[in-house]
Structures are given as structure tokens and as C-alpha cells.
gemmi code that builds the backbone of each chain (N, CA, C; Angstrom):
import gemmi

chains = {
    "A": [
        ("SER", (5.542, -3.866, 22.298), (5.019, -2.875, 21.040), (4.617, -3.815, 19.613)),
        ("GLN", (3.852, -3.295, 18.869), (3.422, -4.130, 17.807), (4.280, -3.790, 16.596)),
        ("THR", (4.831, -4.907, 16.175), (5.826, -4.807, 14.948), (5.372, -5.988, 13.736)),
        ("ILE", (6.061, -5.767, 12.487), (5.719, -6.607, 11.517), (6.879, -7.080, 10.948)),
        ("HIS", (7.257, -8.239, 10.684), (8.591, -8.807, 10.186), (8.260, -9.472, 8.904)),
        ("GLN", (9.121, -9.311, 7.822), (8.933, -9.880, 6.480), (10.328, -10.215, 5.966)),
        ("TRP", (10.419, -11.363, 5.545), (11.685, -11.824, 4.856), (11.476, -12.810, 3.872)),
        ("PRO", (12.466, -13.049, 2.952), (13.822, -12.188, 2.794), (13.411, -10.825, 2.231)),
        ("ALA", (14.637, -9.834, 2.392), (14.495, -8.628, 1.892), (14.808, -8.699, 0.374)),
        ("THR", (15.490, -9.586, -0.150), (15.511, -9.709, -1.623), (15.729, -11.135, -1.996)),
        ("LEU", (15.472, -11.415, -3.221), (15.330, -12.879, -3.694), (15.380, -13.135, -5.084)),
        ("VAL", (16.217, -13.738, -5.859), (16.532, -14.122, -7.019), (16.086, -15.473, -7.223)),
        ("GLN", (15.136, -15.902, -8.134), (14.706, -17.116, -8.217), (14.567, -17.351, -9.608)),
        ("PRO", (14.952, -18.690, -10.116), (14.844, -19.072, -11.601), (13.311, -19.144, -11.794)),
        ("VAL", (12.830, -19.178, -13.096), (11.576, -19.662, -13.538), (11.330, -21.047, -13.457)),
        ("GLY", (10.049, -21.332, -12.809), (9.484, -22.560, -12.577), (10.172, -23.232, -11.202)),
        ("SER", (10.738, -22.284, -10.393), (11.054, -22.623, -8.841), (10.030, -22.359, -8.119)),
        ("PRO", (9.873, -22.905, -6.805), (8.914, -22.637, -5.840), (9.370, -21.337, -5.162)),
        ("LEU", (8.227, -20.813, -4.416), (8.433, -19.585, -3.680), (7.629, -19.765, -2.406)),
        ("SER", (8.296, -19.112, -1.236), (7.670, -18.967, -0.040), (8.064, -17.665, 0.684)),
        ("LEU", (7.221, -16.743, 1.034), (7.575, -15.562, 1.805), (6.676, -15.622, 2.853)),
        ("GLU", (7.446, -15.193, 3.997), (6.591, -15.328, 5.263), (6.663, -13.853, 5.892)),
        ("CYS", (5.468, -13.831, 6.486), (5.330, -12.474, 7.277), (4.756, -12.794, 8.755)),
        ("THR", (5.319, -12.108, 9.684), (4.552, -12.446, 10.960), (4.470, -10.968, 11.806)),
        ("VAL", (3.578, -11.027, 12.479), (3.352, -9.932, 13.265), (3.288, -10.014, 14.780)),
        ("GLU", (4.007, -9.170, 15.373), (4.023, -9.422, 17.019), (3.178, -8.294, 17.769)),
        ("GLY", (2.744, -8.489, 18.885), (2.262, -7.648, 19.842), (0.706, -7.477, 19.575)),
        ("THR", (0.255, -8.243, 18.832), (-1.214, -8.236, 18.665), (-1.866, -9.733, 18.456)),
        ("SER", (-3.117, -9.781, 18.585), (-3.801, -11.100, 18.119), (-4.850, -10.950, 17.254)),
        ("ASN", (-4.817, -11.912, 16.306), (-6.070, -12.013, 15.413), (-6.322, -10.751, 14.494)),
        ("PRO", (-4.954, -10.382, 14.024), (-4.987, -9.236, 13.041), (-5.574, -9.406, 11.650)),
        ("ASN", (-6.025, -8.699, 11.053), (-6.174, -8.854, 9.660), (-4.890, -8.573, 8.829)),
        ("LEU", (-4.563, -9.515, 7.966), (-3.388, -9.527, 7.378), (-3.496, -9.630, 5.825)),
        ("TYR", (-2.583, -8.951, 5.078), (-2.766, -8.483, 3.589), (-1.272, -8.817, 2.889)),
        ("TRP", (-1.535, -9.237, 1.703), (-0.344, -9.214, 0.870), (-0.548, -8.448, -0.420)),
        ("TYR", (0.409, -7.616, -0.689), (0.281, -6.667, -1.752), (1.529, -6.978, -2.623)),
        ("ARG", (1.114, -6.534, -4.090), (2.437, -6.721, -4.713), (2.659, -5.363, -5.647)),
        ("GLN", (3.598, -5.146, -5.769), (4.042, -3.666, -6.548), (4.823, -3.861, -7.669)),
        ("ALA", (4.607, -3.744, -8.822), (5.503, -3.823, -9.983), (6.571, -2.513, -10.014)),
        ("ALA", (7.407, -2.660, -10.746), (8.447, -1.529, -10.634), (7.682, -0.160, -11.145)),
        ("GLY", (7.844, 0.896, -10.179), (7.154, 1.969, -10.690), (5.802, 2.122, -10.679)),
        ("ARG", (4.892, 1.118, -10.226), (3.461, 1.134, -10.386), (2.862, 1.209, -9.062)),
        ("GLY", (1.670, 1.188, -8.921), (0.774, 1.065, -7.534), (0.659, -0.300, -6.892)),
        ("LEU", (0.091, -0.434, -5.778), (-0.074, -1.663, -5.193), (-1.285, -2.436, -5.464)),
        ("GLN", (-1.020, -3.641, -5.669), (-2.254, -4.581, -6.041), (-2.419, -5.599, -5.002)),
        ("LEU", (-3.615, -5.519, -4.503), (-4.101, -6.388, -3.325), (-4.053, -7.835, -3.929)),
        ("LEU", (-3.312, -8.947, -3.412), (-3.212, -10.179, -3.844), (-4.279, -11.097, -2.947)),
        ("PHE", (-4.071, -11.021, -1.614), (-4.675, -11.850, -0.631), (-4.980, -11.068, 0.714)),
        ("TYR", (-5.801, -11.279, 1.262), (-6.170, -10.983, 2.698), (-6.744, -12.087, 3.629)),
        ("SER", (-6.578, -11.960, 4.998), (-6.959, -12.955, 5.834), (-7.363, -12.418, 7.075)),
        ("VAL", (-8.679, -12.555, 7.473), (-9.100, -12.253, 8.789), (-9.110, -13.148, 9.920)),
        ("GLY", (-8.523, -14.276, 9.584), (-8.230, -15.121, 10.834), (-7.520, -16.520, 10.191)),
        ("ILE", (-7.226, -17.391, 11.168), (-6.591, -18.601, 10.936), (-7.283, -19.453, 9.911)),
        ("GLY", (-6.634, -19.849, 8.801), (-7.253, -20.595, 7.779), (-8.143, -19.786, 6.819)),
        ("GLN", (-8.273, -18.657, 7.089), (-9.285, -17.883, 6.177), (-8.581, -17.043, 5.227)),
        ("ILE", (-8.615, -17.228, 3.917), (-7.797, -16.530, 3.049), (-8.867, -16.223, 1.853)),
        ("SER", (-8.741, -14.845, 1.349), (-9.638, -14.343, 0.424), (-8.494, -13.904, -0.804)),
        ("SER", (-8.863, -14.514, -1.870), (-7.780, -14.018, -3.187), (-8.665, -12.925, -3.946)),
        ("GLU", (-7.821, -12.050, -4.187), (-8.455, -10.825, -5.032), (-8.002, -11.017, -6.536)),
        ("VAL", (-7.017, -11.586, -6.873), (-6.471, -11.800, -8.235), (-6.139, -13.145, -8.641)),
        ("PRO", (-6.936, -13.728, -9.634), (-6.386, -15.024, -9.988), (-5.037, -15.142, -10.377)),
        ("GLN", (-4.184, -15.885, -10.095), (-2.698, -15.852, -10.420), (-2.143, -17.130, -10.046)),
        ("ASN", (-0.756, -17.113, -10.350), (0.228, -18.375, -10.061), (0.620, -18.262, -8.503)),
        ("LEU", (-0.104, -17.479, -7.740), (0.282, -17.680, -6.223), (-0.893, -18.008, -5.338)),
        ("SER", (-0.390, -18.487, -4.264), (-1.332, -19.021, -3.181), (-0.968, -18.347, -1.813)),
        ("ALA", (-1.982, -18.160, -0.685), (-1.620, -17.781, 0.580), (-2.042, -18.797, 1.428)),
        ("SER", (-1.286, -18.769, 2.721), (-1.817, -19.496, 3.787), (-1.702, -18.783, 5.219)),
        ("ARG", (-2.482, -19.114, 6.060), (-2.559, -18.396, 7.411), (-2.202, -19.663, 8.518)),
        ("PRO", (-1.306, -20.218, 8.639), (-1.236, -21.501, 9.567), (-1.237, -21.110, 11.106)),
        ("GLN", (-0.980, -19.979, 11.259), (-1.036, -19.498, 12.919), (-1.680, -18.155, 12.684)),
        ("ASP", (-1.991, -17.622, 13.905), (-2.797, -16.376, 14.092), (-2.058, -15.015, 13.576)),
        ("ARG", (-0.646, -15.201, 13.868), (0.091, -13.797, 13.601), (1.111, -14.304, 12.379)),
        ("GLN", (0.861, -15.221, 11.409), (1.853, -15.654, 10.539), (0.913, -15.715, 9.175)),
        ("PHE", (1.486, -15.208, 8.063), (0.892, -15.016, 6.781), (1.988, -15.401, 5.686)),
        ("ILE", (1.676, -16.533, 4.812), (2.489, -16.916, 4.068), (2.096, -16.855, 2.575)),
        ("LEU", (3.096, -16.304, 1.569), (2.744, -16.311, 0.202), (3.533, -17.356, -0.477)),
        ("SER", (2.962, -17.819, -1.337), (3.862, -19.372, -1.929), (3.392, -19.352, -3.309)),
        ("SER", (4.389, -19.985, -4.053), (4.043, -20.345, -5.532), (4.698, -21.617, -5.550)),
        ("LYS", (4.088, -22.660, -6.466), (4.971, -24.032, -6.898), (5.669, -23.655, -7.984)),
        ("LYS", (5.396, -22.827, -9.043), (6.321, -22.631, -10.001), (6.263, -21.206, -10.428)),
        ("LEU", (7.349, -20.559, -10.183), (7.358, -19.254, -10.534), (7.313, -18.769, -12.010)),
        ("LEU", (6.771, -17.618, -12.357), (6.781, -17.079, -13.617), (7.447, -15.832, -13.681)),
        ("LEU", (7.926, -15.499, -15.012), (8.741, -14.282, -15.123), (7.762, -13.109, -14.619)),
        ("SER", (6.614, -13.153, -14.863), (5.581, -11.976, -14.580), (5.363, -12.043, -12.994)),
        ("ASP", (5.760, -13.009, -12.218), (5.728, -12.979, -10.756), (6.859, -11.868, -10.091)),
        ("SER", (7.750, -11.532, -10.846), (8.663, -10.447, -10.399), (7.841, -9.306, -9.864)),
        ("GLY", (8.522, -8.688, -8.584), (7.804, -7.548, -8.168), (8.244, -7.356, -6.625)),
        ("PHE", (7.785, -6.297, -6.086), (7.958, -5.882, -4.750), (6.749, -6.508, -3.877)),
        ("TYR", (7.017, -7.268, -2.948), (5.852, -7.983, -2.300), (5.835, -7.436, -0.765)),
        ("LEU", (4.701, -7.063, -0.522), (4.493, -6.312, 0.741), (3.444, -6.972, 1.646)),
        ("CYS", (3.766, -7.325, 2.900), (2.742, -7.729, 3.731), (2.250, -6.590, 4.725)),
        ("ALA", (1.042, -6.699, 4.987), (0.576, -5.329, 5.849), (-0.413, -5.975, 6.795)),
        ("TRP", (-0.618, -5.182, 8.013), (-1.900, -5.604, 8.831), (-2.348, -4.193, 9.209)),
        ("ARG", (-3.386, -4.380, 9.687), (-4.203, -3.052, 10.149), (-4.604, -3.122, 11.662)),
        ("PRO", (-3.775, -2.432, 12.396), (-4.017, -2.187, 13.925), (-5.319, -1.420, 14.087)),
        ("GLY", (-6.364, -2.301, 14.374), (-7.621, -1.538, 14.474), (-8.368, -0.744, 13.364)),
        ("ASP", (-9.022, 0.173, 13.587), (-9.564, 0.944, 12.474), (-8.849, 2.133, 11.926)),
        ("TYR", (-7.644, 1.932, 11.673), (-6.754, 2.950, 11.231), (-6.005, 2.633, 10.129)),
        ("GLY", (-4.669, 3.161, 9.938), (-3.832, 2.811, 8.757), (-3.216, 1.382, 8.861)),
        ("TYR", (-2.769, 1.157, 7.607), (-2.156, -0.183, 7.570), (-0.695, 0.191, 7.951)),
        ("THR", (0.021, -1.015, 8.478), (1.351, -0.999, 8.733), (2.155, -1.930, 7.850)),
        ("PHE", (2.943, -1.635, 6.971), (3.568, -2.398, 6.080), (4.976, -2.840, 6.492)),
        ("GLY", (5.125, -4.264, 6.228), (6.587, -4.775, 6.364), (7.475, -4.134, 5.424)),
        ("SER", (8.804, -4.463, 5.596), (9.891, -3.868, 4.750), (9.826, -4.237, 3.467)),
        ("GLY", (9.074, -5.392, 3.178), (8.915, -5.871, 1.662), (9.905, -6.950, 1.213)),
        ("THR", (9.823, -7.542, 0.362), (10.587, -8.558, -0.555), (10.655, -8.087, -1.828)),
        ("ARG", (11.726, -7.923, -2.558), (12.079, -7.805, -3.912), (12.421, -9.093, -4.687)),
        ("LEU", (11.468, -9.447, -5.315), (11.789, -10.825, -6.035), (11.754, -10.601, -7.511)),
        ("THR", (13.123, -11.206, -7.854), (13.308, -11.127, -9.307), (13.261, -12.609, -9.912)),
        ("VAL", (12.526, -12.783, -10.740), (12.493, -14.078, -11.352), (13.347, -14.188, -12.776)),
        ("VAL", (14.069, -14.982, -12.750), (15.128, -14.736, -13.890), (15.127, -16.158, -14.723)),
    ],
    "B": [
        ("GLY", (-14.662, -3.657, -11.180), (-14.338, -3.493, -9.700), (-13.893, -2.100, -9.309)),
        ("GLN", (-13.816, -1.792, -7.952), (-13.592, -0.548, -7.513), (-12.196, -0.017, -8.111)),
        ("GLN", (-11.998, 1.345, -8.628), (-10.907, 1.927, -9.137), (-10.660, 3.202, -8.500)),
        ("VAL", (-9.306, 3.360, -8.258), (-8.917, 4.603, -7.710), (-7.750, 5.208, -8.453)),
        ("MET", (-8.046, 6.421, -9.123), (-7.063, 7.042, -10.057), (-6.454, 8.229, -9.386)),
        ("GLN", (-5.096, 8.624, -9.520), (-4.487, 9.672, -9.070), (-3.927, 10.592, -10.195)),
        ("ILE", (-3.884, 11.863, -10.112), (-3.357, 12.665, -10.963), (-2.524, 13.643, -10.254)),
        ("PRO", (-1.310, 14.072, -10.692), (-0.751, 13.688, -11.878), (0.170, 12.319, -11.540)),
        ("GLN", (0.432, 11.665, -12.422), (1.371, 10.497, -12.167), (2.852, 10.785, -11.606)),
        ("TYR", (3.222, 12.003, -12.137), (4.591, 12.601, -11.923), (4.637, 13.761, -11.835)),
        ("GLN", (5.456, 14.455, -10.768), (5.528, 15.883, -10.841), (6.874, 16.262, -10.226)),
        ("HIS", (7.648, 17.322, -10.906), (8.838, 17.675, -10.577), (8.705, 19.057, -10.220)),
        ("VAL", (9.214, 19.512, -9.008), (8.944, 20.889, -8.591), (10.395, 21.379, -7.957)),
        ("GLN", (10.576, 22.634, -7.977), (11.532, 23.173, -7.264), (11.348, 23.452, -5.870)),
        ("GLU", (12.373, 22.961, -4.937), (12.124, 23.275, -3.538), (11.628, 24.632, -3.259)),
        ("GLY", (10.560, 24.660, -2.285), (9.826, 25.819, -2.040), (8.606, 26.026, -2.637)),
        ("GLU", (8.328, 25.296, -3.956), (7.216, 25.329, -4.582), (6.052, 24.332, -4.035)),
        ("ASP", (4.901, 24.699, -4.452), (3.823, 23.970, -3.730), (3.542, 22.669, -4.708)),
        ("PHE", (2.774, 21.603, -3.955), (2.552, 20.436, -4.695), (1.053, 20.005, -4.340)),
        ("THR", (0.270, 19.428, -5.410), (-1.000, 18.818, -4.959), (-1.172, 17.631, -5.755)),
        ("THR", (-1.614, 16.632, -5.160), (-2.069, 15.312, -5.898), (-3.598, 15.194, -5.721)),
        ("TYR", (-4.252, 14.732, -6.663), (-5.539, 14.419, -6.561), (-5.939, 12.996, -6.690)),
        ("CYS", (-6.982, 12.647, -6.024), (-7.269, 11.222, -5.867), (-8.945, 10.989, -6.223)),
        ("ASN", (-9.201, 10.168, -7.149), (-10.633, 9.971, -7.465), (-11.008, 8.409, -7.423)),
        ("SER", (-12.258, 8.207, -6.795), (-12.723, 6.727, -6.543), (-13.731, 6.669, -7.595)),
        ("SER", (-14.007, 5.428, -8.155), (-15.164, 5.041, -8.983), (-16.229, 4.857, -8.048)),
        ("THR", (-16.231, 4.701, -6.757), (-17.233, 4.329, -5.918), (-17.063, 5.141, -4.594)),
        ("THR", (-18.218, 5.346, -3.808), (-18.150, 6.018, -2.617), (-17.328, 5.307, -1.453)),
        ("LEU", (-16.628, 5.978, -0.862), (-15.679, 5.492, 0.044), (-15.950, 5.616, 1.458)),
        ("SER", (-16.067, 4.821, 2.392), (-16.160, 4.849, 3.711), (-15.137, 5.827, 4.293)),
        ("ASN", (-13.859, 5.689, 4.149), (-12.925, 6.520, 4.573), (-11.630, 6.614, 3.472)),
        ("ILE", (-10.762, 7.470, 3.617), (-9.568, 7.378, 2.667), (-8.309, 7.516, 3.508)),
        ("GLN", (-7.343, 6.980, 3.089), (-6.035, 7.075, 3.439), (-5.141, 7.403, 2.662)),
        ("TRP", (-3.963, 8.252, 3.263), (-2.853, 8.396, 2.392), (-1.548, 7.988, 2.963)),
        ("TYR", (-0.727, 7.488, 2.000), (0.796, 6.953, 2.246), (1.561, 7.444, 1.576)),
        ("LYS", (2.987, 7.451, 1.846), (4.156, 8.035, 1.298), (4.991, 6.833, 1.229)),
        ("GLN", (5.580, 6.621, 0.129), (6.657, 5.615, -0.188), (7.926, 6.246, -0.804)),
        ("ARG", (8.860, 6.111, 0.234), (10.153, 6.783, -0.231), (10.933, 5.908, -1.217)),
        ("PRO", (11.719, 6.380, -2.209), (12.377, 5.553, -3.115), (12.995, 4.334, -2.355)),
        ("GLY", (12.836, 3.178, -2.828), (13.361, 2.061, -2.360), (12.674, 1.512, -1.005)),
        ("GLY", (11.633, 2.124, -0.579), (11.135, 1.879, 0.915), (9.667, 1.216, 0.666)),
        ("HIS", (8.921, 1.025, 1.905), (7.718, 0.572, 1.802), (6.901, 1.745, 2.145)),
        ("PRO", (5.522, 1.527, 1.883), (4.467, 2.648, 2.247), (4.386, 3.006, 3.561)),
        ("VAL", (4.304, 4.123, 4.040), (4.322, 4.471, 5.259), (2.875, 5.368, 5.551)),
        ("PHE", (1.943, 5.001, 6.453), (0.742, 5.563, 6.607), (0.910, 7.031, 7.299)),
        ("LEU", (0.100, 8.091, 6.602), (0.193, 9.268, 6.830), (-1.080, 9.829, 7.729)),
        ("ILE", (-2.265, 9.443, 7.081), (-3.467, 10.160, 7.593), (-4.626, 9.253, 7.117)),
        ("GLN", (-5.777, 9.284, 7.904), (-7.008, 8.736, 7.554), (-8.092, 9.985, 7.627)),
        ("LEU", (-8.978, 10.124, 6.688), (-10.125, 10.999, 6.593), (-11.161, 9.927, 6.463)),
        ("VAL", (-12.243, 10.567, 7.380), (-13.593, 9.709, 7.558), (-14.774, 10.632, 7.023)),
        ("LYS", (-14.844, 11.817, 7.252), (-16.158, 12.602, 7.297), (-16.133, 13.244, 5.971)),
        ("SER", (-17.302, 13.390, 5.360), (-17.357, 14.091, 4.252), (-17.152, 15.590, 4.339)),
        ("GLY", (-16.114, 15.974, 3.505), (-15.601, 17.462, 3.524), (-14.545, 17.603, 4.352)),
        ("GLU", (-14.066, 16.516, 5.276), (-13.274, 16.624, 6.149), (-11.789, 17.286, 5.598)),
        ("VAL", (-11.213, 18.151, 6.455), (-9.849, 18.744, 6.115), (-8.985, 18.652, 7.339)),
        ("LYS", (-7.652, 18.029, 6.883), (-6.705, 17.716, 8.152), (-5.420, 18.304, 7.676)),
        ("LYS", (-4.567, 18.789, 8.711), (-3.284, 19.260, 8.448), (-2.342, 18.578, 9.098)),
        ("GLN", (-1.202, 18.489, 8.650), (0.151, 17.860, 9.345), (1.128, 18.769, 8.707)),
        ("LYS", (1.533, 19.705, 9.591), (2.487, 20.858, 9.235), (2.209, 21.390, 8.067)),
        ("ARG", (3.253, 20.938, 7.021), (2.927, 21.719, 5.592), (2.124, 20.688, 4.776)),
        ("LEU", (1.421, 19.595, 5.319), (0.628, 19.011, 4.509), (-0.747, 19.093, 4.721)),
        ("THR", (-1.834, 19.178, 3.875), (-2.997, 19.486, 4.050), (-3.854, 18.420, 3.390)),
        ("PHE", (-4.700, 17.605, 3.915), (-5.527, 16.596, 3.359), (-6.950, 16.956, 3.143)),
        ("GLN", (-7.687, 16.702, 2.278), (-9.004, 17.060, 1.988), (-9.778, 15.624, 1.449)),
        ("PHE", (-11.063, 15.566, 2.177), (-11.924, 14.416, 1.759), (-13.184, 15.214, 0.972)),
        ("GLY", (-13.578, 14.797, -0.331), (-14.629, 15.450, -0.763), (-15.890, 15.180, -0.286)),
        ("GLU", (-16.775, 16.252, -0.667), (-18.204, 16.118, -0.035), (-18.898, 14.809, -0.213)),
        ("ALA", (-18.776, 14.333, -1.753), (-19.455, 13.060, -1.876), (-18.642, 11.805, -1.581)),
        ("LYS", (-17.408, 12.251, -0.986), (-16.598, 10.982, -0.310), (-16.249, 10.040, -1.599)),
        ("LYS", (-15.843, 10.761, -2.568), (-15.458, 10.103, -3.517), (-14.014, 10.435, -4.146)),
        ("ASN", (-13.663, 11.677, -3.780), (-12.203, 12.113, -4.137), (-11.776, 12.780, -2.964)),
        ("SER", (-10.323, 13.036, -3.328), (-9.567, 13.578, -2.017), (-8.217, 14.326, -2.706)),
        ("SER", (-7.620, 15.051, -1.960), (-6.499, 15.553, -2.262), (-5.247, 15.852, -1.253)),
        ("LEU", (-4.230, 15.945, -1.693), (-3.203, 16.180, -0.597), (-2.277, 17.289, -1.320)),
        ("HIS", (-2.059, 18.402, -0.469), (-1.425, 19.560, -0.698), (-0.250, 19.767, 0.241)),
        ("ILE", (1.009, 20.025, -0.549), (2.163, 20.311, 0.352), (2.714, 21.624, 0.058)),
        ("THR", (2.806, 22.528, 0.954), (3.097, 23.908, 1.056), (4.605, 23.990, 1.039)),
        ("ALA", (5.165, 24.624, 0.255), (6.740, 25.049, 0.302), (7.393, 23.638, 0.316)),
        ("THR", (7.357, 22.812, -0.496), (8.029, 21.612, -0.539), (9.605, 21.645, -0.169)),
        ("GLN", (10.000, 20.324, 0.327), (11.521, 20.324, 0.697), (11.910, 19.047, 0.170)),
        ("THR", (13.106, 18.901, 0.159), (13.959, 17.629, -0.622), (13.430, 16.435, 0.125)),
        ("THR", (13.069, 16.688, 1.332), (12.715, 15.364, 2.175), (11.351, 14.987, 1.866)),
        ("ASP", (10.532, 15.813, 0.945), (9.265, 15.418, 0.606), (9.360, 14.244, -0.653)),
        ("VAL", (10.519, 14.022, -1.290), (10.457, 13.176, -2.284), (9.992, 11.785, -1.783)),
        ("GLY", (9.201, 11.366, -3.070), (8.615, 9.958, -2.898), (7.291, 9.859, -3.749)),
        ("THR", (6.738, 8.709, -3.454), (5.381, 8.433, -4.246), (4.366, 8.426, -3.052)),
        ("TYR", (3.275, 9.361, -3.494), (2.206, 9.480, -2.599), (0.948, 8.737, -2.955)),
        ("PHE", (0.485, 7.939, -2.371), (-0.852, 6.958, -2.640), (-1.903, 7.440, -1.753)),
        ("CYS", (-3.100, 7.546, -2.381), (-4.422, 7.553, -1.767), (-4.674, 6.135, -1.543)),
        ("ALA", (-5.484, 5.637, -0.692), (-6.194, 4.385, -0.569), (-7.421, 4.403, 0.049)),
        ("GLY", (-8.365, 3.922, -0.721), (-9.965, 3.921, -0.434), (-10.406, 2.704, 0.246)),
        ("ASN", (-11.266, 2.860, 1.270), (-11.835, 1.616, 2.088), (-13.291, 1.776, 1.854)),
        ("THR", (-13.888, 0.576, 1.326), (-15.238, 0.677, 0.989), (-15.925, -0.125, 2.290)),
        ("GLY", (-15.300, -0.481, 3.374), (-15.904, -1.222, 4.263), (-15.861, -2.703, 4.341)),
        ("PHE", (-15.090, -3.352, 3.421), (-15.009, -4.599, 3.241), (-13.713, -5.247, 3.585)),
        ("GLN", (-13.173, -4.781, 4.543), (-11.877, -5.439, 5.082), (-10.742, -5.154, 4.251)),
        ("LYS", (-10.890, -4.404, 3.210), (-9.556, -4.215, 2.124), (-9.543, -2.849, 1.736)),
        ("LEU", (-8.277, -2.465, 1.529), (-7.941, -1.229, 0.932), (-7.576, -1.350, -0.509)),
        ("VAL", (-8.112, -0.139, -1.145), (-7.661, -0.154, -2.744), (-6.903, 0.977, -2.793)),
        ("PHE", (-5.705, 0.689, -3.468), (-4.605, 1.990, -3.469), (-4.694, 2.635, -4.894)),
        ("GLY", (-4.698, 3.891, -4.737), (-4.601, 4.417, -6.046), (-3.362, 4.306, -7.033)),
        ("THR", (-3.100, 4.895, -7.925), (-1.990, 4.757, -8.955), (-0.738, 5.427, -8.434)),
        ("GLY", (-0.961, 6.266, -7.541), (0.273, 7.059, -7.098), (0.603, 8.062, -7.753)),
        ("THR", (1.308, 9.301, -7.185), (1.895, 10.326, -7.795), (3.314, 10.395, -7.168)),
        ("ARG", (4.310, 10.435, -8.174), (5.707, 10.483, -7.791), (6.290, 11.955, -7.688)),
        ("LEU", (6.622, 12.216, -6.599), (7.153, 13.493, -6.669), (8.649, 13.584, -6.445)),
        ("LEU", (9.157, 14.523, -7.197), (10.580, 14.824, -7.249), (10.918, 16.324, -6.832)),
        ("VAL", (11.806, 16.589, -5.976), (11.911, 17.908, -5.580), (13.400, 18.195, -5.786)),
        ("SER", (13.734, 19.263, -6.549), (15.146, 19.779, -6.920), (15.507, 20.881, -5.892)),
        ("PRO", (16.711, 20.852, -5.426), (16.958, 21.907, -4.368), (17.283, 23.171, -5.231)),
    ],
}
model = gemmi.Model(1)
for chain_id, residues in chains.items():
    chain = gemmi.Chain(chain_id)
    for i, (resn, *xyz) in enumerate(residues, 1):
        res = gemmi.Residue()
        res.name, res.seqid = resn, gemmi.SeqId(i, " ")
        for name, pos in zip(("N", "CA", "C"), xyz):
            atom = gemmi.Atom()
            atom.name, atom.element = name, gemmi.Element(name[0])
            atom.pos, atom.b_iso = gemmi.Position(*pos), 0.0
            res.add_atom(atom)
        chain.add_residue(res)
    model.add_chain(chain)
structure = gemmi.Structure()
structure.add_model(model)
structure.setup_entities()
């Protein structure tokens, strides 16, 4: 079966520290992968998407970067976190021409 | 850039009342999707509409795609407490990415 894994579930990091969030998909090959961020009580903002290994499209200039080192792995990173990076980070993939499947998300609090 | 707005932002109903959320895109969409996010959870895909004027039903939920493919609506008949959550529409312009609406938060009181 096709599943998406995202970790950690929650994270509290000090300002200026690095960040690495990982997302992996199982049961499929060459999926389109997405990183979204949701501020508290707000909608979903597309941050990055990838259609293949090493292919990253950035939607919003910011303090974050993404990488896709393997077919089913998508990583969100930052060298130095800002307070404004706090939020709910969601990884998603699209099985075919249908709805997105989201991971369970990471709640990041930058303090 | 493309914007997708939803109204209302928030609605509080009594159990058994109907609920409708409206979605409007600034550009024509190739398809539109609807998601539900329970409090503390992640968005879960509900349905996709592709054709102009399309109407789909899922039990008490009715989804409609506008004739011009720029707007959509979700109607819930006789709400239940299990309907609580935020409902998002999401528009696809055919460029590998989905733009989410601003969401409508629904609260249902027993």
C-alpha cells in the first residue's frame, strides 16, 4: 500500500538553530512531492514542490530550502531558524491525477 | 499570482442545520478539490471536480463546480458534530501544484 511518513511530529527549536524535516513515501515511484506550511488558524501555503530527484521548485522566497536526494524522500531544511518559521509543516504527494495525500505534519515552534 | 478565497471564514451552527462554504478563484481552474482538516489534524482529501457545472454528492455533502470553472461550493445537509473542522477548497491550474483556499472553519454545537 501507499503511505507517507513525516517526522518528527512536534519540534521546539531556538532561534538561529538549524532545521531538518524529513518526508518519505512508500509504495510508489517518482511521486510529485510537496511541502506546505500552515500558520496557526490559517490556510496552507505551498513552499516547495518536486517532480523528481534533484528537481526543486520554490514558491516563496524565504529562510527555507528543500532537497530530494532520493526518489521517495523529500527534506525541508533551514540553516538558521527565525521566529516567523513557526508553523505546521505538511508534506504531501499526489497519487496520480487525484487528490493529495498529506503526512501527519510537524508542529514547529521557534523560541 | 493565483488566489483562492473562501467565505465565510468561520461558521457556528446548531446540529441539524445546513452549512455552505463558497470558494472563488481569481483564475480559471482545470479542476478543484475539497479537503477537510479536523482540529489538530492534517487535511484529508474529500473529492475532486473536473467538469464545468459538475455536481457530486457524498452522503450529506454536495459539491458543485461553477460553469466558468472559477468557483465552487460545498453544502452539508443536517450537520452533525462529526462535521466539525476546517474545509478547504484547492484549485489546480494544471501546473503540477495546488493552490489552497483560505478555508472555512465549521463549529457544530449539539
